[in-house]
C-alpha positions, 0 to 999 in steps of 0.5 A: 195395646200393640203387645197383646195384638202381637201375641194374639196373632200367634194364636192358641192354635199354632202347631208346635214346630210351626215356622214363624213368618215375619209378620207373625214376629213380635216387633221390638224397639230397644232404647238405652243410652248404653250401646253395649246393653242395646247390642246385648238385648238385640242379640237375645231378642233376635235369637228368639223365633217369634221376635225381632228387633226392628229398631234401637234408640240411644235416647228419649227423643230418638225413641220417640222418632223411631217409635213413630217410624217403626210402630213396634209391638213392644218397646223396651226402654231405659227409664234413666237417660241423659237427654229425656227420661224414658218416662217422659219418652213413653208419655210422649209416645 
């Protein structure tokens, strides 16, 4: 739902080379229990002109809290985490 809304906000009528303003960016939550992986994902996502990491979480319970706080357009979540699986966290979200 949120992903489609964010992509639609970019629109088909965008002019090539148009500068993307902050509210046009796809807001991403990254969730993984490995800090190095979260940092790598953040570097890649933040290097895109139309995307931005709005928050990161290190576990399932933290992901639920961060999702509720930031309401991202997209959530990239590890499925295997020690405290709460990504599947259970997504069901709670």
